N, C-alpha and C positions, 0 to 999 in steps of 0.2 A: 280497648277505650280509655285506659289510664295513660296511655302514651299521647293521646291527641293533646293534653295540656302542655306537656313538655314540649311537644313540635310547634304549637300555636305560640306559646309565650316565648319561645326562642327566635321564631321568624318575626314577631311583631316589632320588636326594636329595628330591625332592618328596614321595616316598611313605613314606620310612622316617626320613629326617632324621638328626640326631646324628652318631655316629661312622661309621656306614654311609655317610651322606652325604659324609663327608670321604676316606672311602676310594674310594668311587664317583667322586669329582671327580678324585682323583689317579689313578685307574686310566684315566678317561678322557683326561686330559692325556697320560700314558703312551702310550696307545693313539694318541692324535693325532699324537704326535712319531713313532711308528713308521710311521704311515701317510704323514705328509709326507715324511719320509726316503725311503720307498719310491717315492714319487711323484717326488722329486727325482732319484732314481737311475734311473728311467725315461728321463728326458731324455737319459742318456747314450747310449742307443741309437738316437735318432732320427737319421736320416740324411736331410739336406735340402741343397738347393743354394743357398736364399736367405739361410740363416744359417751362420755359422760353427759346425763340430761343436766347436770348442774353447770357444766361447762356450755352447754348450748343456751341456757339461761343467762350466764354470765356475758357470753357474746352479744347475745340479744339485747341485754340490758345496755351493754356498752355501744351498740349501734344506734340505740334509741338515745343515749346521751350524747353521742356523736351528731345526731340530728339537733340537738339543742344546740350544739356548738355551732352548725351550720346556719341556723335561725338567728343566734346572736350576733354571729359575724355578718350576716346580711344587712344589719342594722348600720354596721361601720364600713365594711369593705366588700363590695360586691365581687370583685375579681377573686380574694380569698375564699369568700364563701361558695364560689364557683369551683374554685380548685377543691376545696373539701368535698363538694357534692361529687366531683368527678372521682375522687379517690374513694369516698364512701360507698359509692353504688358498685365500683369495680371491685372493692375489699368484700363487700356483701356477697357478691356473686362467687368470687373465690371461696369464702368461707361457706357458703351453701354447698358448692360443688364438692368440697371435702367432708363436710360434715351431715348432709343429709343422705341417708341410705337410699331414699326413693327418687333422689336426684338422678343416679345413672339406671334406675330401673325403668324410669318412664322418659323415653328418648324424644317424645314430642314436647314434653314439658321442658326438659333439658335445652332444647333447641329453642323454644320460645324464650325463656330466661336469657340465653345468650344473646338472641337478636335483640330483645328488649334493653339488656344492658348495653349494648353496641350502640343503639339508636339513642338512647338517652345520654351516653357519653357523647355522641355527636352533638346533640343539642346542647350540652354544656360548652362543648368546644366552639360550636357557632356563635354562642352568646359570649364567650371570652373573646372571640375574635371581633365581635362588634365593640365591645369595650376597648381592646387595644387599635381598633380601625382609627387612623388619624381623620377621617372624614366623619366620624360619627358626632 
């Protein structure tokens, strides 16, 4: 269900355009920052023996701060904020795949996270395409 806002908010600019598109893109960026911050917070609870728990905490806080950067950039430059969101979500997936020992043990979760990351990345690319589209 968390993917539905990503999908909806990335399609709305193509349908309505104008002021509604601007608001939709800003809400998409705001929602992205919230979700990435939440994902960063998840890493605080990972308990594993192969990586330091303090390192997971540092990375989790880093992703939460990166989310703040996405949000601040959204007020000035939507394109920059979308690119940062794209990078942030893919970087978190990479971090999670390397740091969480349960990631490889639960194949269904691993596939779900991969699919959601790809779909959210496509939403960011669709929104970027709207911004660079000369007919928008």
